[in-house]
N, C-alpha and C positions, 0 to 999 in steps of 0.2 A: 821565705822563698829564696832559693839560691839565685845567683846572678844569671846562670844560664836560663832558668825558668823565667826570670824577669824579662830577659831579652827575647825569649820565645813568645811571650805574651804581651809585649809592649804595644802591639797594635791596638789592643783593648783599652789600654790606658789613654792612648792618643784619641781614640774614637770617643771615649767617655768624656775627655776634656773638650773635644770639639762639640759634642751634643750639649754639654752643660753650658759652654760658652754661647752656643747658638741660642739656647733657651734664654739666657740672660740678656742677650742682645735685643730680644723682642719684649721680654717681660720686665726688664729693669734697664731701661735705656740710660738711666743716670750712671750705671756701672761702666759705661763705655770710657769715660774719662779716666777712671781709676785703672781700668785694664790697660789703656795706652801708656799710662806712667809705669806700670808694673813690667811692661814688655821689655824695657831696656835693662833694668837689673837683673832680670831672669836670663836675658840674652848674654850678659856679662858672665854670670855664673855658669851657664851652659858652655860657652866658648872656653872658659878657663878649665872647666872640668874635662872637656874634650881634648884640649891642647896638652893638658897634664898627662894624658895617656900617649902622646906622640913622642917616640923616642928619637929626639933630634940628634943625639950622640951616634946614632947608627947611620947618618947620612954618608960619612966617608966610606963606610964598608958596604953600602947599599949596592954599589956597582960591581961587586965581585962576581955576581952571576950576570955577566954582560948580556947574554941571550935573553934571559927573562926580563931584566930591567929595560933593555932597549925595546923589546916588544911591548911592554907595559906602557912606557912613556910614548912610544909612537902611536899606540892606540888611543891613549887618553888625550894627547895633546896635538895630534895631527889628524887622525882619522875620525874620532868622535866630533870634533868641530865641524868636519865636513857633513857628517850625518845630521848634526843639529841645524846647520845652514839649510840643508834640504828640507828638513821638517818644517822650519820656519817658513819657507816659501809656500808650503801647502796649507798653512793656517789661514784663517780669515784675517782680513786687514784690520786687526785690533791692536794697535801699538803696544799697549800696556800688557796684554796677553802674550804677544810675540816677545816682547822684551823680558817678561818674567820667565817664560819657558826657556828662552836662550840662557838667561842668567843661571838657572838652576842646572840645566843639562850640560853646561859646558865644563863644569868643575867636578873632579872625582872626589868622593867622600873619604873621610879619615875614620869616622866612628862606626857607622853601620858596616863599612867595608870589613873592618876587623871582626866585628861581631858575627856577620854572616859568613865570612870566610872560615871561621872557627866552626860555626854550626854546620856548614856545608862541606867540611872535610878538606879545606884547602890547605896550602903550605903556609903555616903561620910565620915562620921566620922570614920568608920573603915578603909576606904581607906587611909585617911590622917594619921591615927595611924600607918598603916601598912607600909607606905612609908619609914620613916627613918630607920626602922628595915631592910627592903629589901635592902636598899642602903648600910648600914654598913656591912651586912652579905655577900653581893656579893663581896665587896671589899676585905673581908677576905678570902672568899672561892674560888674565881675565880682562883687564882694562883695554888690552890690544884686541882680543877676540870679539868682545861684545859688539862694537860698532861694525866690525867686518861681517859678522854673522847676521846682524839685524839690518845690515845695508843702511846704516846711518839713522835708523829709527831709535832715538835716544831721548829720555826724559830730560827736562831742564834741570841739570845738576849744577849746584853752586857750591862755592867753598864752604859756606856755612852748613850746607847739607852733607857734604862729604867728610868734613873734618870730624864730626862725632863718630861716624861710621868707621873711618880709618883708625881712630883711637880705640874704639870698641873692639876692633880686630887685633890691632898691633900690641896694645897693652897687655891683654891676657896671654897673647902669644909670647912676648918677651918675658913676662912673669913666669910662665910655665917653663921656658928654656932655662931661665935662671934657677928655678926651683929644682929642675932635673939635675943640675950640677951641684946644688947645695942642699937644700932642705930634704929633697927625696932620697939623698944618699944616707941619711940618718935613719935608724930604726923607727923613731917616732914619725918621721917624714914619710917613710914607706907606708906606714899605716894610714896616714893622711891621703896619700896617692891612691891607696886601695879604696879607701872610703869615696873619694872623688869618682872612681870608676863606676860606682853605683848611681851617681847623680843624674847623668844625662837623660835617662828615661823618665823619672818623676818630674824633673825640671822642664823637659821638653812638653810633657803632658800639661804642665801648668802654663807654659808659654803658648801652646795651642789654644788652651782655654781663654787666655787673654786676648790673643789675636782674633779668636772667633767672637768674643764679646765685643770687641771694638769694631769688627767688620762683618758681623754675621748678617746684618740687613743688606749690605752690598753683595755678599756672597750669594744669598738667596736670589736677589734680583738679577745676578749674572750667571745663574746656574745653567741657562741654555748655552752661554758662551763656554763655560768651563767644562762642559761635556767634551768639547774639542780638545781641551787639555788632557782629559782622561784618555781619549783615543790616541793622541800624540804621544803620551807616556807609555802607553801599551806598545805602540809601534816602535819607539825608541828601544824599549827593553828587548823586543824580538830582534831588532837589528844588532844590539849590543851583544846579545848572546851568540847570535850568528857570526858576528865578527870575531869573537873571542875563539870560537871553535875553528874558524878558517885560519886565524893567525896561529893558534896553538899547533894545528896540524902542519902549517907551512914551516914552522921553525922546529917542529918535533919536540914540544915541551912535554915533560912528564905530566900525567894526568892531575896530580895534586897541584902543580903549577898552573895547569889550564883552569882548574877551578878558581885559583886565586885571580887569574887574569879576567875570568868571567865576572867575579864579584866586584873587581875594581872597575869594570866598564858598566855594570848594572847599577852600582851605588853612586848617587850624585850628592853634592855637599850643600844641602839646604841649610845647614847650621851656619855656614860662612856667609852665604848670600843673602839670607833673610834680613839681616840688619839693613843692608843696602836697599832691599825691596820696601821694607817698612818705612824707611827715611824718605821716599819719594813724595813729591808734593801732591796736593789734592788733584784728583782726576786720574791718578796712577794707582789707586788702591788695588785694581785688578792684578797688578804685578805680584804683590805679596799673596794674594788669594791664589794665583796660579802656582806660586812656589809651594804653598801648603797643600794644595790639591795634588800636585805632582808627587809630593812626599807621601801622601796617603796611598796613592796608586803604586808608588815604588815599593813601599814597606809591605803592602799586600803581596806584590809579586816576589819580593825577596823571601817572604815566608814560604811561598810556593817553590822558590828557587833552591831552598835548603834541601828539597827532595829531588828537584829536576836536575840541577847542576851536576850532582854525583852521577846521574844516569847519563847525561851528555858526555861526562868525562869519567868514565869507569876506570878504576885502578887496575891497569894491565900494562904497566910500563909507559912508554911514550905512546901518544895517540896519533 
């Protein structure tokens, strides 16, 4: 199977992992402890494989196209937080769900963004240049935006809770940045980097299997609440696509750049925020289930978006 085919059919890998995990949650309750242990090494591998594809060296040159970069950053880090705040106000008063949805919707993706921009005919050089800027800004701004968007609804986070999460994010990030300037410049290192590019889909499928095994019983018990997450995720996608079209027309972006803008607004970074959601104390399990549920909805819509976004942004020069 080619990488393109793997990416096009990745939803089925995730659904299979979720269904298998859900089955184990009920048929083999003893597997829950093992699944909870496996989540963390799988997250480490997933994050490193993802960060290894992030071109940090392009950050200085990313701002050469001022019009596109300014539009994308304004949308992701000013306008999208306003949309998320509005959606959170409309949700039922369930703090864990509100917090989980805000957590995942606030930050733009780095992995699925590149995948679906490529599949949807977007401008890949600009997408690649935007990716490391998005990643660094979200890590800096998320701690500021979360309490603002959720209006102070915060789980009890302690130093002992946050330290492993920060290390889980920072260590693979720094290691990937070092490898980009050292190991990945060598022929053998380039082959390793290419191999890592295949890993996010199967590793995420295994991670979903473990999360479903560990939390499947809670997920089924909360399914009436999680339907709200599905509706909110659909609403966010419609608003994000509309926003990308309005902005692209306002600043007269070429159609390929408009497609790239659409996909950076549609894709949210569950890879980065899932460790924090999983590290929350007892009583906040719904936050991680909200992140996983939103990811399934998003991925389903992105598969549709590969056909829809090129129709919204047809290649006829500027739109």
